VMD Tcl script that builds the backbone (N, CA, C; Angstrom):
set m [mol new atoms 162]
animate dup $m
set s [atomselect $m all]
$s set {name element resname resid chain x y z} {
  {N N MET 1 A 1.183 -5.281 -3.367}
  {CA C MET 1 A 0.719 -4.386 -2.301}
  {C C MET 1 A 1.508 -3.085 -2.527}
  {N N LEU 2 A 0.768 -2.021 -2.396}
  {CA C LEU 2 A 1.382 -0.606 -2.464}
  {C C LEU 2 A 1.127 0.076 -1.184}
  {N N THR 3 A 2.191 0.668 -0.644}
  {CA C THR 3 A 2.050 1.496 0.587}
  {C C THR 3 A 2.477 2.867 0.287}
  {N N TYR 4 A 1.891 3.899 0.905}
  {CA C TYR 4 A 2.217 5.256 0.684}
  {C C TYR 4 A 1.840 6.079 1.892}
  {N N VAL 5 A 2.394 7.300 1.852}
  {CA C VAL 5 A 2.099 8.239 2.913}
  {C C VAL 5 A 1.088 9.248 2.339}
  {N N ASP 6 A -0.091 9.403 3.029}
  {CA C ASP 6 A -1.081 10.364 2.562}
  {C C ASP 6 A -0.795 11.736 3.221}
  {N N ALA 7 A -0.163 12.582 2.489}
  {CA C ALA 7 A 0.298 13.944 3.114}
  {C C ALA 7 A -0.970 14.720 3.412}
  {N N GLY 8 A -2.100 14.499 2.777}
  {CA C GLY 8 A -3.331 15.276 3.007}
  {C C GLY 8 A -4.055 14.755 4.289}
  {N N SER 9 A -3.571 13.705 4.922}
  {CA C SER 9 A -4.308 13.162 6.046}
  {C C SER 9 A -3.299 12.946 7.217}
  {N N SER 10 A -2.714 13.981 7.687}
  {CA C SER 10 A -1.769 13.839 8.836}
  {C C SER 10 A -0.607 12.834 8.532}
  {N N SER 11 A -0.226 12.714 7.268}
  {CA C SER 11 A 0.859 11.761 6.932}
  {C C SER 11 A 0.521 10.313 7.279}
  {N N ALA 12 A -0.713 9.997 7.214}
  {CA C ALA 12 A -1.039 8.580 7.556}
  {C C ALA 12 A -0.418 7.573 6.583}
  {N N GLY 13 A -0.065 6.432 7.069}
  {CA C GLY 13 A 0.440 5.329 6.300}
  {C C GLY 13 A -0.707 4.569 5.736}
  {N N ILE 14 A -0.759 4.347 4.375}
  {CA C ILE 14 A -1.855 3.658 3.725}
  {C C ILE 14 A -1.363 2.486 2.978}
  {N N ALA 15 A -2.049 1.311 3.034}
  {CA C ALA 15 A -1.702 0.125 2.201}
  {C C ALA 15 A -2.928 -0.176 1.295}
  {N N VAL 16 A -2.584 -0.590 0.123}
  {CA C VAL 16 A -3.637 -0.999 -0.882}
  {C C VAL 16 A -3.137 -2.294 -1.535}
  {N N VAL 17 A -4.029 -3.174 -1.684}
  {CA C VAL 17 A -3.720 -4.358 -2.485}
  {C C VAL 17 A -3.993 -4.058 -3.949}
  {N N VAL 18 A -3.004 -4.329 -4.787}
  {CA C VAL 18 A -3.061 -4.106 -6.252}
  {C C VAL 18 A -2.994 -5.434 -6.924}
  {N N THR 19 A -3.965 -5.672 -7.829}
  {CA C THR 19 A -3.972 -6.874 -8.562}
  {C C THR 19 A -3.874 -6.584 -10.042}
  {N N VAL 20 A -2.942 -7.293 -10.708}
  {CA C VAL 20 A -2.701 -7.118 -12.134}
  {C C VAL 20 A -3.015 -8.388 -12.861}
  {N N SER 21 A -3.890 -8.261 -13.863}
  {CA C SER 21 A -4.373 -9.473 -14.675}
  {C C SER 21 A -4.349 -8.996 -16.150}
  {N N GLY 22 A -3.303 -9.458 -16.867}
  {CA C GLY 22 A -3.145 -9.085 -18.188}
  {C C GLY 22 A -2.769 -7.560 -18.256}
  {N N THR 23 A -3.655 -6.731 -18.894}
  {CA C THR 23 A -3.434 -5.318 -18.974}
  {C C THR 23 A -4.389 -4.578 -17.956}
  {N N THR 24 A -5.062 -5.250 -17.143}
  {CA C THR 24 A -6.015 -4.665 -16.161}
  {C C THR 24 A -5.337 -4.545 -14.784}
  {N N ILE 25 A -5.421 -3.363 -14.238}
  {CA C ILE 25 A -4.937 -3.099 -12.956}
  {C C ILE 25 A -6.095 -2.778 -12.011}
  {N N SER 26 A -6.268 -3.550 -10.892}
  {CA C SER 26 A -7.480 -3.320 -9.976}
  {C C SER 26 A -6.837 -2.968 -8.576}
  {N N LEU 27 A -7.452 -1.986 -7.950}
  {CA C LEU 27 A -7.091 -1.658 -6.607}
  {C C LEU 27 A -8.153 -2.050 -5.599}
  {N N GLY 28 A -7.686 -2.731 -4.500}
  {CA C GLY 28 A -8.586 -3.125 -3.425}
  {C C GLY 28 A -8.847 -1.948 -2.457}
  {N N SER 29 A -9.508 -2.255 -1.371}
  {CA C SER 29 A -9.746 -1.185 -0.416}
  {C C SER 29 A -8.501 -0.781 0.298}
  {N N SER 30 A -8.408 0.428 0.736}
  {CA C SER 30 A -7.238 0.918 1.381}
  {C C SER 30 A -7.362 0.659 2.918}
  {N N TYR 31 A -6.214 0.482 3.495}
  {CA C TYR 31 A -6.024 0.170 4.912}
  {C C TYR 31 A -5.058 1.116 5.606}
  {N N THR 32 A -5.502 1.866 6.548}
  {CA C THR 32 A -4.530 2.707 7.373}
  {C C THR 32 A -3.762 1.913 8.328}
  {N N PHE 33 A -2.464 1.834 8.138}
  {CA C PHE 33 A -1.588 1.029 9.021}
  {C C PHE 33 A -0.894 1.898 10.076}
  {N N ASN 34 A -0.894 3.267 9.902}
  {CA C ASN 34 A -0.429 4.175 10.918}
  {C C ASN 34 A -1.117 5.469 10.679}
  {N N ALA 35 A -1.911 5.881 11.690}
  {CA C ALA 35 A -2.854 7.009 11.528}
  {C C ALA 35 A -2.121 8.365 11.465}
  {N N SER 36 A -0.818 8.567 11.869}
  {CA C SER 36 A -0.179 9.849 11.774}
  {C C SER 36 A 1.247 9.762 11.702}
  {N N SER 37 A 1.899 10.706 11.165}
  {CA C SER 37 A 3.329 10.904 11.053}
  {C C SER 37 A 4.086 9.643 10.606}
  {N N THR 38 A 3.659 9.075 9.517}
  {CA C THR 38 A 4.410 8.007 8.941}
  {C C THR 38 A 5.631 8.499 8.186}
  {N N ASN 39 A 6.795 7.854 8.522}
  {CA C ASN 39 A 8.028 8.150 7.767}
  {C C ASN 39 A 7.875 7.759 6.330}
  {N N SER 40 A 8.408 8.669 5.416}
  {CA C SER 40 A 8.335 8.337 3.971}
  {C C SER 40 A 9.121 7.095 3.603}
  {N N GLY 41 A 9.879 6.598 4.450}
  {CA C GLY 41 A 10.616 5.348 4.247}
  {C C GLY 41 A 9.696 4.114 4.097}
  {N N PHE 42 A 8.424 4.316 4.483}
  {CA C PHE 42 A 7.480 3.208 4.419}
  {C C PHE 42 A 6.812 3.130 3.005}
  {N N VAL 43 A 7.126 4.054 2.051}
  {CA C VAL 43 A 6.523 4.023 0.763}
  {C C VAL 43 A 7.219 2.915 -0.017}
  {N N ARG 44 A 6.446 1.917 -0.446}
  {CA C ARG 44 A 6.952 0.685 -1.089}
  {C C ARG 44 A 5.912 0.107 -1.991}
  {N N VAL 45 A 6.364 -0.613 -2.998}
  {CA C VAL 45 A 5.563 -1.490 -3.805}
  {C C VAL 45 A 6.129 -2.877 -3.585}
  {N N ILE 46 A 5.303 -3.851 -3.174}
  {CA C ILE 46 A 5.784 -5.124 -2.850}
  {C C ILE 46 A 5.031 -6.146 -3.709}
  {N N LYS 47 A 5.787 -7.067 -4.396}
  {CA C LYS 47 A 5.166 -8.083 -5.056}
  {C C LYS 47 A 4.941 -9.270 -4.215}
  {N N LEU 48 A 3.761 -9.719 -4.018}
  {CA C LEU 48 A 3.387 -10.874 -3.214}
  {C C LEU 48 A 3.033 -11.998 -4.010}
  {N N ASP 49 A 3.492 -13.195 -3.696}
  {CA C ASP 49 A 3.015 -14.396 -4.301}
  {C C ASP 49 A 3.057 -15.540 -3.267}
  {N N ASN 50 A 2.926 -16.777 -3.708}
  {CA C ASN 50 A 2.956 -17.840 -2.673}
  {C C ASN 50 A 4.158 -17.949 -1.835}
  {N N SER 51 A 5.305 -17.367 -2.252}
  {CA C SER 51 A 6.514 -17.435 -1.449}
  {C C SER 51 A 6.677 -16.195 -0.593}
  {N N ASN 52 A 5.786 -15.241 -0.714}
  {CA C ASN 52 A 5.855 -13.974 0.052}
  {C C ASN 52 A 4.535 -13.710 0.884}
  {N N ILE 53 A 4.186 -14.555 1.732}
  {CA C ILE 53 A 2.955 -14.429 2.519}
  {C C ILE 53 A 3.331 -13.990 3.966}
  {N N PHE 54 A 2.614 -12.986 4.379}
  {CA C PHE 54 A 2.896 -12.529 5.794}
  {C C PHE 54 A 1.713 -12.457 6.665}
}
mol reanalyze $m
mol bondsrecalc $m
mol representation Tube
mol addrep $m
């Protein structure tokens, strides 16, 4: 999962599921988790697997 701040959209916090298979990277749909003024501290790349489910 990748999260970032969209500076062009009122600093909205956006999350995107990223899938890597071999040398192919696929991006899922984006989800706005905070519509405005998201702190840049929320910018993260998170590796999820069976032990990291939320």
